[in-house]
C-alpha positions as CSV (number, residue, x, y, z in Angstrom):
1,X,0.0,0.0,0.0
2,X,1.3,3.4,-0.9
3,X,1.2,6.6,1.3
4,X,-0.2,10.0,0.7
5,X,2.4,12.8,1.1
6,X,1.8,16.5,1.2
7,X,4.5,19.0,0.2
8,X,3.9,22.6,0.9
9,X,5.9,25.9,0.8
10,X,5.2,28.1,3.8
11,X,6.2,31.5,5.2
12,X,7.2,31.6,8.8
13,X,3.6,32.7,9.7
14,X,2.2,29.7,7.8
15,X,1.0,31.4,4.6
16,X,1.0,29.0,1.6
17,X,-0.7,31.3,-0.9
18,X,0.9,32.1,-4.3
19,X,4.6,31.3,-3.5
20,X,5.6,31.1,-7.1
21,X,4.6,34.5,-8.7
22,X,2.4,37.6,-8.4
23,X,-0.3,36.2,-10.8
24,X,-0.4,32.7,-9.3
25,X,-3.3,33.3,-6.8
26,X,-4.3,36.9,-6.1
27,X,-7.7,35.8,-4.6
28,X,-8.8,37.7,-1.5
29,X,-6.7,40.6,-2.6
30,X,-3.5,38.9,-1.9
31,X,-0.7,41.2,-3.1
32,X,2.5,39.3,-2.1
33,X,2.6,36.5,-4.6
34,X,6.1,35.3,-5.5
35,X,7.5,35.5,-1.9
36,X,9.4,32.2,-2.5
37,X,11.5,33.5,-5.4
38,X,14.3,35.2,-3.4
39,X,15.0,31.9,-1.6
40,X,14.8,29.4,-4.4
41,X,18.3,27.8,-4.6
42,X,20.1,24.6,-5.6
43,X,19.5,23.0,-2.2
44,X,15.8,23.5,-2.5
45,X,15.8,22.2,-6.0
46,X,17.7,19.1,-5.0
47,X,15.2,18.4,-2.2
48,X,12.3,18.8,-4.5
49,X,13.9,16.6,-7.1
50,X,14.2,13.9,-4.5
51,X,10.5,14.3,-3.6
52,X,9.4,13.9,-7.2
53,X,11.7,10.9,-7.6
54,X,9.4,9.1,-5.1
55,X,6.1,9.9,-6.9
56,X,3.9,7.3,-8.4
57,X,0.8,9.5,-8.8
58,X,-0.4,13.0,-8.0
59,X,-3.5,14.3,-6.3
60,X,-4.2,18.0,-6.9
61,X,-6.7,20.6,-6.1
62,X,-8.3,22.4,-9.1
63,X,-6.4,25.7,-8.7
64,X,-3.0,24.0,-8.5
65,X,-3.9,21.6,-11.3
66,X,-4.8,24.6,-13.6
67,X,-1.4,26.3,-12.7
68,X,0.5,23.1,-13.4
69,X,-1.4,22.2,-16.5
70,X,-0.7,25.6,-18.0
71,X,3.0,25.3,-17.5
72,X,4.5,21.8,-17.4
73,X,3.2,20.4,-20.7
74,X,5.0,23.3,-22.4
75,X,8.2,22.7,-20.5
76,X,8.6,19.0,-20.8
77,X,11.9,17.2,-20.3
78,X,11.7,13.4,-19.7
79,X,15.0,13.6,-17.8
80,X,13.8,16.2,-15.4
81,X,12.4,14.7,-12.2
82,X,9.6,17.3,-11.9
83,X,8.6,17.7,-15.5
84,X,9.1,14.1,-16.5
85,X,6.9,12.8,-13.7
86,X,4.2,15.4,-13.8
87,X,3.7,14.9,-17.5
88,X,3.8,11.1,-17.5
89,X,2.5,9.8,-14.2
90,X,-1.3,9.6,-13.3
91,X,-2.8,12.8,-12.1
92,X,-6.0,12.9,-10.1
93,X,-7.9,16.2,-9.7
94,X,-10.4,16.8,-6.9
95,X,-13.1,18.9,-8.7
96,X,-16.8,19.0,-9.4
97,X,-16.4,21.5,-12.2
98,X,-13.6,20.2,-14.4
99,X,-15.2,18.1,-17.1
100,X,-12.7,17.6,-20.0
101,X,-9.1,17.9,-18.8
102,X,-6.6,18.3,-21.6
103,X,-3.5,17.3,-19.7
104,X,-2.6,13.7,-20.6
105,X,-3.1,11.2,-17.8
106,X,-5.6,13.2,-15.8
107,X,-8.6,11.7,-14.0
108,X,-11.2,14.0,-12.3
109,X,-12.6,12.8,-9.0
110,X,-15.9,14.4,-7.9
111,X,-16.0,15.4,-4.2
112,X,-18.6,12.8,-3.3
113,X,-16.2,10.0,-4.2
114,X,-13.0,11.6,-3.2
115,X,-12.3,9.9,0.1
116,X,-13.1,6.4,-1.1
117,X,-11.1,7.0,-4.3
118,X,-8.0,8.1,-2.4
119,X,-8.1,4.9,-0.3
120,X,-8.5,2.9,-3.5
121,X,-5.7,4.7,-5.3
122,X,-3.3,4.2,-2.4
123,X,-4.1,0.5,-2.3
124,X,-2.8,0.2,-5.9
125,X,0.5,2.0,-5.2
126,X,3.8,1.0,-3.6
127,X,5.2,4.5,-3.5
128,X,3.7,8.0,-3.0
129,X,0.5,9.6,-4.0
130,X,1.7,13.2,-3.8
131,X,-0.2,16.4,-3.1
132,X,1.6,19.6,-3.9
133,X,0.2,23.0,-2.7
134,X,-3.5,22.6,-3.2
135,X,-4.5,24.5,0.0
136,X,-8.2,23.7,0.2
137,X,-7.6,20.1,-0.7
138,X,-4.8,19.8,1.8
139,X,-7.0,21.1,4.6
140,X,-9.7,18.7,3.6
141,X,-7.3,15.8,3.7
142,X,-5.8,16.8,7.0
143,X,-9.3,17.1,8.6
144,X,-10.0,13.4,7.6
145,X,-6.6,11.9,8.7
146,X,-5.8,11.0,5.1
147,X,-2.3,12.5,5.1
148,X,0.6,10.1,6.0
149,X,3.6,12.4,5.6
150,X,4.2,16.1,5.3
151,X,7.1,17.9,3.7
152,X,7.0,21.4,5.0
153,X,9.4,24.0,3.6
154,X,9.5,27.1,5.8
155,X,11.0,30.2,4.0
156,X,12.6,33.0,6.0
157,X,9.8,35.6,5.5
158,X,6.5,36.4,7.1
159,X,3.7,38.3,5.5
160,X,0.9,38.9,8.0
161,X,-1.8,38.0,5.5
162,X,-2.7,35.2,3.1
163,X,-4.2,31.7,3.1
164,X,-2.6,29.4,5.7
165,X,-2.2,25.7,5.6
166,X,-3.4,25.1,9.2
167,X,-6.7,26.9,9.8
168,X,-8.5,27.4,13.1
169,X,-10.5,24.4,13.9
170,X,-8.3,21.7,12.5
171,X,-7.7,18.3,14.1
172,X,-5.1,18.3,16.9
173,X,-2.5,16.0,15.4
174,X,0.9,14.7,16.6
175,X,3.7,14.3,14.2
176,X,7.1,12.6,14.2
177,X,10.1,14.4,12.7
178,X,11.8,12.0,10.2
179,X,14.1,14.4,8.4
180,X,15.3,18.0,8.7
181,X,17.7,20.2,6.8
182,X,18.4,23.9,6.1
183,X,19.2,25.3,2.6
184,X,21.9,27.8,1.9
185,X,19.2,30.4,1.5
186,X,17.9,29.8,5.0
187,X,14.8,27.6,4.2
188,X,14.1,25.1,6.9
189,X,12.9,21.8,5.4
190,X,11.1,19.4,7.8
191,X,9.6,16.0,7.0
192,X,7.0,14.7,9.4
193,X,5.2,11.4,9.7
194,X,1.6,11.8,11.0
195,X,1.5,10.0,14.4
196,X,-2.1,10.2,15.4
197,X,-4.0,12.5,17.8
198,X,-2.1,15.1,19.9
199,X,-1.8,14.3,23.6
200,X,-1.6,16.8,26.4
201,X,-0.1,17.1,29.9
202,X,1.6,19.4,32.4
203,X,5.2,20.3,32.0
204,X,7.3,19.0,34.9
205,X,4.8,16.3,36.0
């Protein structure tokens, strides 16, 4: 059985919205798109190549899918770990509005079947079903204990506004740190295995 992994770029205050560019996601009047760009370096690229090397399939939200589908088919390189896998591996999109996807290898999953389909897809894999970005989908998955592992890349900037990965009202969840590194540009990269419900006590007792 495979595992579902979530990889997300975050500011220090937890914002995940529009890391890649000003036009990526200006919804809600967000004016700080592209905040990741000053910190993208070879170390970050090497880590992300390693993540994509482990992919067997992708699960994406509609907005992230549209962003990827408008870029990666036009920048294909079979030898590139990111482009090669995104363009050739199965892609599943959680959407009730996308009807005729043009990106090869895409399957649309309507929301009503999403949870059962994720379980079915994982059962067919040996490696990773990967979620990248996809904020609303990521929150939905976390709320249903469907995420097995998180790759959280914290960039040395905070914004004070924007869509965050962990909203108020999420499930209290414990995690186990399985890998940690820091890039030359100061990005802290942490990999966590989800370890169940959070527990509580009193310090010193």
